[in-house]
N, C-alpha and C positions, 0 to 999 in steps of 0.2 A: 826575286821576291814576288814580282808581279805574276810571273808564270806560276809560281807555287800557289798563290792565292786563287788564281783562275782555275788551276787544276783541282784545288780543294773544293771550290764551289761546284765544279762539274761533278766531282765524286759525290758531294752532298746531294745535289739535285738528282743524280742517278739513283742514289740509295733511297732518297725520298720517293722517287717515282716507282722504284721497285717495291717499297713498302706499301704504297697506295695500290699498286697493281696486285700485290699478294692479298691485301685486304679485300679488294674488289673480287678477287678470285674466291676467297673464302665466303664472301657474302653470296655470290652467285651459286657456289656449291651448296650453301645452306638453303638457299631459296629454291633449288631444283626440286627437292622433295617436298613440294608444297602440300601434298595430300596429308602429310604427317604433322604439319605445323599446328593443327588444332589440338594435338596431344600434349603440347607444352603447357602444363598447368602453372608452371613457375617460369618467369622470364629469365631467371638466373641460369636456366639450362640452355638458353639460346647462345650459340657460339658462331661467330663473334657477336658481342653486344654492341649494336649500332642503332641509330634511329631507324634505319631502313629495315633491319631484321626485326626489331621490336614492333614496328608499324605493321609489317607484313604478317607477323604472327598474330597480332590482335585482329587484323582484318580477316584472316582465315577463320579464326575462332568465332568472330562475330557473324560471319556468313553461315557457320554451323550452329548458330543460335546458342553459343556459349558466351555469356556476357561478363563473367568474372574470371580474372587472371591474377595470380600472385606476382608481385614484383619485389621480391625480397621481403622487406619489413612492411610493405604497403600492399593494399589490395586495389587493383584497377577494376573499375566498374563501368561498363559501356551501357548507355541508356538505349533500350530497344524501342522506346516510344510506342509500345503496345503491351497489353496484358499478356503474360506468359503463364499458361495453366500449370498449376502444381509446382511452381517454382518457389513459392513461399507458404506452402500448405502446412498444416499442423503435423502431418506425418514427417515432412522434411525437417521441421524443427526438432522433433523427437529423435530423428535419426542422427542429427549432428550433436544433440545434447547428450545422448547416451552412448555415443561412439567412444571406443577406447582411445583412438588417436584420430581426432577430427581432421588433422592436417593431411591424412592419407586419403580423404575424400576429395571430391571435385571442389575447386575454389568456390566460395560462396560468402556472402556477407554474414551468414550464421557462424562461419568459422572464426571470424574476427570477434563476434559477440561472445562465442563460447570461450575463446582464449582469454578475453577480459574477465569473464565470469569465473573461470577456473583460477585465474590469478588472485581473485578476491578470496575464493575458497581455500587456496593454498597459502594465502597470506604472504605472497611474495612482495617484498618491499620495492617501491611504495605500494600499499594495498589498494588505494583508490585508483580507479581507472578512468580514462577519458577516450572516447571514440570521436576522432576528428574527421568529419565528413566535409571534404572540400571539393571545389570544382567550379566551373563557370555556371552562369545562370542557365537553367534548363538541362543541366547534366544529370539530374536525378537525386540531388541531395535530400530534398524533403521526403521523397519516397523511401530512400535508404534509411533515413532517421525514423520514419514511421515503421519500417520493418524491424529495426533494432528494438524499438519500444515494444512492439508486439511480441518479439522473441522473449524479452525479459519478463514481460507480463505473463507469458505462458510457462516458461521453465522455472521462474523464481517465485511462483505463486502457489505451488502445490504444497500444502501444509496439512499435516495431520493433527497439529496442535491447535491451530485457530479454526474457528467455525468456517464452514464453506461460504456462508453469507458474507462474512468479513473479507475473505479472500476475493470473492467475486466483486465486492464493492470496491476494493482497492484497485483491482485490475481494470474494472470498467471505468473508474474515474481517471486513471492514468491514461487510458486509451482515448477516452472521450475528450480529454483536453486538446488533442490534436485537431479534430475537425472544427472546434470552436475557434482556436487560435489561427488556423488557416483561413477560416471565413473572415475574420476580422483583420488579419495581417498579411494575407496573400492577394496577389492581383495578377491579371493577364498582361504580359509585356510583349515586346517584339521578339524576345528570345525565349520566352517560356510562358506557357499558358497558366502555370501555377507557381509564379515566382514569389518567394518569400521577401516581403518588403520590410523585414525586421530580422534581427539575429536572435537566436535563442540557444540557451545552454540548459539542458534538462538533466537534473540530478536524480537518478533512480536510487532511492534509499533502501539499503539492505540491512537486516538485523544480523545478530551473531550466527544465525543458522543460514545466512545468505538467502533469506526470503524477502521478497519485495513487500515493504510495509508502507511506502509512500513515495512522493516525488516532489520536486520543486522546479520552478521555471524562472530563469533569469533572461530578460529581454534586453536588446540593444538597438537603439536608434530606429524607431518606427518612422517610416517615410510618410509622415502626416501631410506633406505637401500634396500628395496624390489625391487627397480628399477634394481639394478645390482646383487642382490643376493636373490634368492628365496629358502626357505626351501624345503626339500624333500616333494614331492606330493602336493606342494602349487603352486600358480600362481602369476603372476605379476598383476599390476593394470588393472582394467577392460578395460580402454580406448584403450590399446594396442590390446587386443583381438577383441574389437569392430571394430577397424580399419582393422584388418586382415579379419574379416568375412563380414563386411558390405561395404567395399570400392568398388567403381566401377572400371572398367578397366582403365578409364581415370585417376581416382585418384591414382590407383596403379602405373601408368606410371609416374605421377607427383611425387609421393613419392619414386620412384625407388624400388618398392616392387613387384617382380614377383610372380606369383601364386605358383611356385614350390620352392620359397625361404623359408628357415626356419631360425629362430632366436634363438640364445643361451638364450636370456633373456625372451623367451616366452615358458616356459615348460608347459606341459599338455594342449596344445592348442586343443587337440582332444575333450575336454569336450564341451558339447553343450552350445552354447551361441546364443541367438536369434539375427538374423541379424537386427531386428527392433530396437534393443537397440542402435545401432550406429545412425540410422536415428532419433530416439527419442532424443539422446544427441545433434545431430546437430540442430534439430528443437528447442530444449530448448535453445541452444546457440543463435539462431536467435531471439527468444523472449526476451532474456536478452539484446540484442543489439549488439551482436558480429557479425559483417558483414562477408560476404564471404571472403573478402581479409584477414581479421584478422584470420578467421578460417583456411585458407590456410597456414598462417604462423605458427599457432599452430600445425597443423598436420605435417608440414614439420619438425618442431623441434622434435616432437615425433618420426617420421620416422628416423631422424638423430640419435636419441638416440639408436634405435633398431639396426641400421647399426653399430653404435659404439660398441655395445656389441659383434658383430661378429669378431672384430679385436683381434687377438692373437699375442703375442710376443714370440720370441725365443732368448735364451741367446746367446751373442756373445762370440767367443773364446777369443777375446781381451777385457779385462775389461775396457779398455780406450775407446772402441767404443760402440756406442748405440746398443740396441737390434735390431735384424733383424725382418723384416716383410715379410711373404711369399706373393705370387702373389694375393691370395684371400684376405688376410688381407689388402693389399694395395688397392685392388679394393673396399673393404668395407670402408676403411678409406677415399678414394676419394669420395665415395657416401655420407658418413657422412659429409665431409667438404662442398660438394655442397649443401646438405640440410640445414646445419647450416650456410651457406653463409660465410665461413671463408676460408682463403688460406690453401690448403692441406699440403703444405710444413711446414707452421708454426704450424699447428695442429700436424703433425707428430713429429716435434721438441719438442713441449711442452709435448707430452706424453712420449718421450724417454730421454729427457735431462732436468735436473732441474737446477735452478739458485740459487747459494749460494752467499750471500753477506758477504764480509769481509771488514768491514769499508765502504768506499765509492766505493770499487771495487766489481764487480760481477764476479763470477767464474762459468763456465758451467761444470756440472758433469753428465756423462751418468748414467742413472738409471738401476737398475737390472731388471730382468724379473718380479719379484714380485712387485717392485716399479712401473713399467710401468702399470701393471694391476690395481694397487691401484689408480694411477693417472687417468686412463681411467674410472674406476668406480666412482671416485670422480667427474670427469667432468660430467658424466651422472646424478649423484645424485644432484649436485648443480644446473644443468639446470632444472631438473624436479621440485626440491623444489621451485626454484624461479618462475617457470612457474605456479605452484600451488598457490603460494602466490599472484602472479599477478592476477590469475583467481578469487581468493577470494576477492581481492580488487575491481576488476571490478564488481563482483556480488554485493558487498556492495554499490558501487556507483550507480548501476542500480536500486536496490530495496530499498535502505535506504532513508527515508524521512527526510526533514529538521527538525532540532531540534525544531523550533517554531511551527511545525504542529502536534507534538505528545507530550503527557504528561505522559503516562504510558506504560508499556510493560508486555508481558507474555513471559517468557523465556522457551525454550525447550532444555534440556541438553541431548545430545546423545554422549556418550563416549565409547571407546573400552571396552569390557568386560574383566573380569579377565581371564588371560591366563596362561597356564602351558603346555609347549611343552617338547619334549625330550631334546632339546637344547634351553636354554633361555639365552638371553644376555641383553644388555642395554635397548633395546626396550621393552622387557617384564618387566624389572624392573620398567621402567617409567610408563608403562600401569598399572601394579598392584599397584604401588604407587598412581596413580590417583584414582583407585578404593578404596584403603585404605582411602584416603582423603574423598571421598564421603560417605563411610561407617561411618567414624568418624563424618561427618556432621550430618548424621542421628542419630547416637548414642548421640551426644552432643545436638542436637536440640530436640530429642524426648525421647529417652530412659533415658538419664540422666537428662537433664534440666527440663523436665516436672515433674519427680518425686521429684527432689530437690525443685522445685517451689511449689509443693503440700505441702511439709513439712513446708516451709517458710511462706506459706499463711495460715497455721493452719488447713489443712485438715488431717483427720485421714488416714494415709497411711502406708502400710508396703512395703518396697522396694522389687521390682522384680529384681532378678539377671539377668544380661545380659553379653554378651561377649564384653569387651571393647578393642579396638585395638589401644589404645593410645601408649602402649609400642612398638608396631610394628612401628608406625610412629616415635617415638623417635629414634628407631634404624635407620630408613632411613634418617630422616631429622633433628634429634635432634642437639642441640648445647651444648658443642663445638665439640664433637666427634660423627660422624655418618658415615654411609656408603657413603652418598653423599659428605660430607666434605672431607673424605679420598680419594674418587675418584677424586674430583676436585684438591686436592693437587697433586695426582699422575699424573693427566693430565697436570698440569702447570709446571712440571719438564721438563727441556730442555734436555731430553734424552728418549731413547726408554723404554717403560714400560715392566717390567718383571712380569708375572702372579704369579709366585711362591713368589716373594718378596712382592707383593701386598697382597696375601693371608695371608702371615705371619703377615703382619702389621694389617690386619683386625682382625685376631685371637687375636693378642696382645691387641689391643685397645678396642675391643667390646666383650671380653670374658665374661663380667659380664651380658650381655643382654641375656635373655633366648630365645629370638625370632630368634637367629641366631645360626647355627651349621655348623660343617664341617665333611666331610667324610675323615678321615685320610688315608684310604686305596685306595682312588680314585687316578688314575694316572693323571686325568685332574683337574687342580686347579679350584675349585668352592666353593661357599658357599650356604647354604640353609636358607631361611627365612620362618618363620612360619606366614603366612598371615591369615587374618580372614577366608578366603575361603579355606585354606589348605597350605601345605608346597610346596615351589617351589625352585628348585636348579638352580643357575645362574652360567654360565661359565664365568670365569674371563678373559680368553684369548681374547684380542681385545677390551675389555670393555673401557679401558682408551683411546685407539685410537679413538673409536667411540665418546667418550665424548669430545675429542679435536675437532673433525670434521674439520680437517685442509683442507684448499683450497689453492693450489699453486697460487701465485699471477700472474704467467705468463698465467695461464688458464683464469683467470678473464680478464686480459688485452686482450687476444685473443678474448674472447666473446664480449668485448666492441667494438671491431672493426668489428663486424659482419654486413653484409649488410642486414640481416633479421631485419626489423624495430622493431619487437616485441622483439627479442633477444637483440638487441642493447638497447632498452628502459628498459628492465628488469635489465641489468647489468650496466647501465650508472650511477646509483646512487653511490655516493661516500662513502656511509656508509659501504658497503661490502668491498670496497678497503681499507678504513681506519681501519677496524677491522683486515684485513690481515696484514697491515703494523705494527700494534701494537705488533705482535708476536703471536705465537700459545698459545692457552689455556687461553686467557684473558676472553673470554666469552664461557663457556662450554654449552653443550646440556642440562645437568642436571640443570644448573643455569637458563637457559632460560625457561625450562619447569616448574621448581619450581616457578619462578616468575609469569608466566602466570597462573599457577594453583592457586596461592595465590590470584591473581586478581579475578579469578572465585569464589573462596570461599567467598570473600568479597561481591560479587554480590549476591550470594546465602544467605549470612547472612542478608542482608537488603531486602530480599523478603520473601513472604510466600511460603514455599516449599510444593509441592505435590508429593508424592512418588509413583512410579509404579515399582514393582519388577517383572522383566521378568524371567521366569523359563524355562529352557531347559529340556524337558521331557526325551530325550534320546540323547546320544552322536553321534549317527549315522545320526541324522536329518531325521528320518523316519516318515512318516505321521501317526498321531494318535497312537503313540507308547509310552507307559508310563512305565518307569523303576524306581522302588522305590528307589534303591540305588543312582541313579543320582539325583533324586529330593530331597531326605532327606538331602543330603550333602548341597545343595543350600539353603534349608530352614533353616538349622542350621547356615550356614555361614552368611546369611542375617539377622538373628535374628527375623525371622517371628513369631516364637512361643512367644518370649518375647514381641514382638509388640502387639500380640493378647492379652496377659495377661494385659498389661498396658492399652490398648484401652478398654478392657472389664470393667475394674474397674476405669478407669480415666475419665478425662474431656478434650477432645481434643481442645475445644474452650476456649480461655482465653482472656477476654476483660477488660481493665482498667475501673475503676468506671466512670471516666469522659466521656470516649468514650461511655460507655454503657448508661449513662444518656442522653447524647446528641442524641443518636440514638433512644432510646426506652421510653423516658419520656412521649411522647404523648399517650402511651398505657394507663397509669394511668389517664390521663386527659380526655380521650374521652370515656372510658368504665364506665358505671354506674352499680353499684352493689346494689341491694335492693332498687332501686329508688333514690339512692344518688350517686352523682359523687364524685370521689376521688380527693381531693385537694392535689396538689403536689407543694409546694412552694420551689423552689430551692434556692432562695435568703435568705429566713428566716432561714432555717436549714442548718447548716454548715457540717452536717454529711452525706456524700454521700452514705454510706452503708445503712442508714435508707431509703433513696430514692430508692435504688436498691431493697431492700427487699419489699417495697411497690409495686413497678412495678412487681416484680416476683409474689407476692401474688395475685395481680389483675389478672395477666395473667393465673395463675394456677386455681384460682377460676372461672374465666370467662370460661375456658374450662372444668370446672367441674372435675378436676383431683384430685384424692385422695392424702392422705399424703404420700403414698408410692412413688409417683412420685417426691417427693422432692429430690430423688437421681439423678434427671436429672440436678440439678443445685446446686451450692454451692458458698456462698459469702465468699471470703477470706478477707485478710486485705486490699489489694489494688486492687484486681481483682475479676471478676465474672467468675467462672468456669462453663462451660456449656457442655452438650452433644450435639451431632448433632441433636437429636430429639428436645431438648429444643430450640436450635437455630432456627430450622425450625418452631417451634411453635411461637416463638417471631416474626420471620420474616413474618409469615403468618398473625398474628394479625396486625403487622405494615403495611403490604401491604393493608389489608382491611381498616384500619383507613385512610391511605393515599388516598385510592380510594374514601372513603366516603368524605374526606376533598376535594379531587379534584372535586367530583361531586357537593358538596356544593358550591365550588368556581365557578364552571362552571354555576350553576343555578344563583348565585348572579351576575355573570358577564353577563349572558343572560338578567336578569332583568335590570341590569344597561344599557346594550346596547339597550334594548327595550325602556326604558324611555328616553335614550339619543336620539334615533332615533325619538321618538314622539316629544321631545322638538325641535329637529332639523327641523322636519316637520312644527311645529307651527312657529318657527322662519323663516323658509323659506317662509311660506304663508304670514306672515306679511311683510317680506322684498319684496316679489313679489308684494303685494298690494301697498306698498309705491312707489316702482319703477314704477309700471304701472300708478299710479295716477300722479307721477311726469312727466312721459313721455307724458301722455295725456295733462296735463297742458302746458307742453313745446310745444307740437305740436299745441295746440290751439293758444298759444301765437304767434307761428310762422305763423299760418294761418291768424290771425288777422293782424299781421304786413304786411304779403304779400298782403292781401286784401286791406289794406289801400294804400300800394304802387301801386297796380294795379289800384285802383280807382283814385288815384291822377294822375297817369301817363295817364290813359284813358281820364280823364277830360282834362288834358293838351293836349293830342293828338287830342281830338275832337275840342278843341278851335283852335289848330294849323291848322287842316284840314279845319275847317270852314273859318278861316282867309285866308288860301291859296286859297280855292275855291272862296271866294268872290273876292280875288285879281285877280284870273285867269279867272273867268267866266265873260263874258259880256252879257248884256241883248240884245236879238235880236232886240227888238224894237228900240234901240238906233242906230242900223245899218241902219234902214229905213231912219232916219233923216239925216244920213251922206251923204255927197256928194260922189257919186260913180264916179270915173273917167271913162271917156269913154274908151271903149276898142278899140284897134286898129283893123283895118279891118282884119289883118292877124290872130289875135287871135280869132276874132269873126268867121272867116271863117274856120280855121283849128283846133281850139281848142288846139293849142300848140304854143309854142314860140321858135323860133330859137335863142338861146342865142348868137350865134355868130353874129346875125344881130342887136342885141341891142347894141348900142354904149356905153351905160352907164348902170351900175347896177341900177335896179329899186327896190324899196322897196316893198315887198310883205306883205300885212297886211290882214290876214284872221282870221278865227275863231281859238280860242285857241285849242290845241290838247286835252283838257279835254272834248270837245264837241263831241258828236256822230254825224256822218254824215249820209247821206241817205244810204239806203241799196243797195247792189250790185244787178244786174251787173252794173246799171247806178249809177253814183256817182255825186251828186250835190254839187258843191263847191261854196261858197259865198266868193268872194275875189275881191280885187281891181286889177287894171291893174298892179300895182307895186308889187303885191304879187304872181304872177304866178310862178315865179322860185322856190320859196320855196315850194309851194303846189305841184308842179310837182316832185320836188325831194323827197317829202314825199311819193307821190304815187309810185314813182319808188322804193323807199326803201321797200315799202310794197309788192313789186313784184305783183301788181295787173294787170290784163289784160288791156292793153291800146290799144283800137281800135280807129281808126281815125273817128272823127265826132260824137262820142257817148257821149261826155261830154257837159253838158249844164251849162251855166254860169248864175247864178241868183244872184241878189243883196241882196235878203232877203230870209231867210230860216226859219223863225219862224213859218210858217204855215205847215212845212213838218214833224211835229211830231219828232222834235229832242229830243233825250234822253240825259239828263245831269247827269253825275256822277262825283264823286270826285275821283281824282287820286292823287298820291303822286308825286308831281313835284320834280325833282332833277336836277335843272339847265336845260340844254337842254334835250329835250325829245328824247329818243332812243327807237324805237319800234323794237321788235324781237319776235320770236315765242317760244324761249326756256323758257322764264320767262316773265309773263305778269305783268304789273304794276297794274292790277286790283284785286290783292289779298286782298286789303282792301276795296273793293267796298261794298256799302250798300246793293246791290241787286245782287243776283246770277241769271243769265239768265236761262231761260228754253230752253233747246236745241230743244225741240219739237215745240216750237212756232216760229213764224216768226222772223227772225233776224232784229232788228230795228236799232241798234246803231253800230257805228264803234268799240267801245270798246268791244261790245259783239262779234263782228266778231273776234277780237284778242283772246278773251277768248275761242271761239270755236276752233280756230286754235291751241291754246295751249293745250286744252284737247285732 
């Protein structure tokens, strides 16, 4: 038996050595052709997949200035630490956006962005997308997030419906939120010159046409401690240095910052910062809607914080007296009070004296030197934190669209990277906890969930081992006992925290968890956590106090009285004051951060995630420098090798049967094989798997794919598992069929429109003919009626004129027979009558005015002796020349060629030159002929 066991062991060791030798041989054979390694755009093509082969492939590509590589479902991005021309230009964006198959192009962050955007357009469930950008501090997450936002602001803002001004305003505001938030939330650390000291999740809001209409920003755990305490060789937030470098002389005078003044809270200010950064931040604030007055209030608050940092306290000899302030500190305190618009005396009192409540009474107690410094730092931190929160709220109000205008979103997650410094405290614990949660999301969503689903759906699958960090999360957030629960209990105790006591309790309660350890020989109390990215030691001293985050109520009351409108608005909310009145430790920093992180995880759970792993090639941030030791640690921590294994053998696309049928059933209905169309009756057959198989067989045969390509797809029990190649194939055929259907519909629609226009033209012609005939008939009827009226009226007029003429005209022959009275001698001699000499009026009876008299200049009048007055008055009214002795009186005028015309009598006849009564005469006179009649004379005068 012993011999048999020994022999078996020897055989096993021999076989194991043989396997290792063969693997080493394969690796060496793979690495021989090093010149061709840069061509591997996807690490799933690497054979064999080992950390060594993956590392070598990335190194060769990095040396060839190729910084993006696919690793199955994820994208690996190596930071070049220098600008690369034309890598993110507008032409490159358009090239990837309009490409038929972007996956066929070189790996790029724009491929991930375009895939998420097309998922929204294609309405693939779940429709909402999340782009998770992870990696260590300095790996390039912030730059990657900025590129993603620029891409969506470019490709999703081209609208023919909205005005160009509206589109540009939305794009500008979304992009301008980046420099403002980076200025107020980023800082220079040992590992990164532009490290995000807060986490943010940006939701890019899209309408039904997949156009960008707005955005919203959710922030997580601002590292406000950095305002008052900067680690060695690190700096404060960017905005303070931008103010120092870019402010004008006028602004410095307003902010009480002289050129030679230095600030305690601005270490390492000699590092180069472009002055344009300040102007860029100010310009972005203007585009976001922050006017000059509000900007002045913001910068005065920031200047007041800097002045507050220069205030130092010295202990008093009498403990019953407050701490002393030297002359310089009093000057700095006075400047801070003026900039914060609060009384200097009250500010000095709040920093040096604390208020203790004993029942309903308040007791004032002087603070020690350490307590004064803590209260000063607390004041600066709470002001900056509230100012940052107000700024985020303002940005959201500026760029966020109304809920009714957008229906889907693409989220971009940019959080602080994994951190491990020489001294780590609560901030690093929360930051690394957030990275643990994101890593667990990746593990649960891809590494574990996909493999378990393969087995449950009946796929032949052998599990790929991976590093699961669930035990580390249980250590930090587990129930009922965890690091966070014990820390919260310690923070809620109404006493000062003891680091050694807390360490003993951690060791007692969490000794069974292998992810935590202690160094018993260390003089400083701390504990070490084995994270997925490595071990990190956390200092316990001050952790409980930071978790409490106490804010003295007298400081809040003072800020609420500020004459600075913005500062007053920030602190006028009763929520902060009510939290303070409830007592310390009711809501801890860890509790708030944990709740906000849980909300983020829920959002990610209900979206389609897209992972981008940013890798830091070297810790010194040197351009184009690749250090294998640094990169291999990150690859192993992120699980890149395991991801490649699963992606190479698995199916990243999983679609339920019903969704698959609804989307791709038209492929089998429209493609003909062998001259016969495939009939797919979804209602007759209740087995959806059979329909799915028909669709897939049609698609594969139509593309003339052999049986070996059946590995591209697998039908499970409830879902269809596809590779990206198969999905692209199906989408390609679907687009062609939809294009053909759209073309057919357009042709049918054009024919319908053509026939409709022809029918409209015929109808219009018929209607026009009917209308024209009706108009003509109506016009003719009106003409006939008018002609009848005219004829009838004319007849009546002729009869009337004839009767008037007959009644008015007398026959000249009758006048011969009448007895003409003898003329008086005076009349006969002078041809005129002196009316004054006539004792009685005499009747003048002469020719009617309708008769034409003799021609001028002599005028022959036939009248009786009694009619001379009337005739003379007529002659006078005609304004005829009256010369003495030229008038002849005859009794009969029928032989003098009198012209008789008809006139329109209207009572008494009035003769005038403006209007002649001869308009209705039968005969128009000829002006060239001799004037014969009296009426012709009147007509001549009128013309």
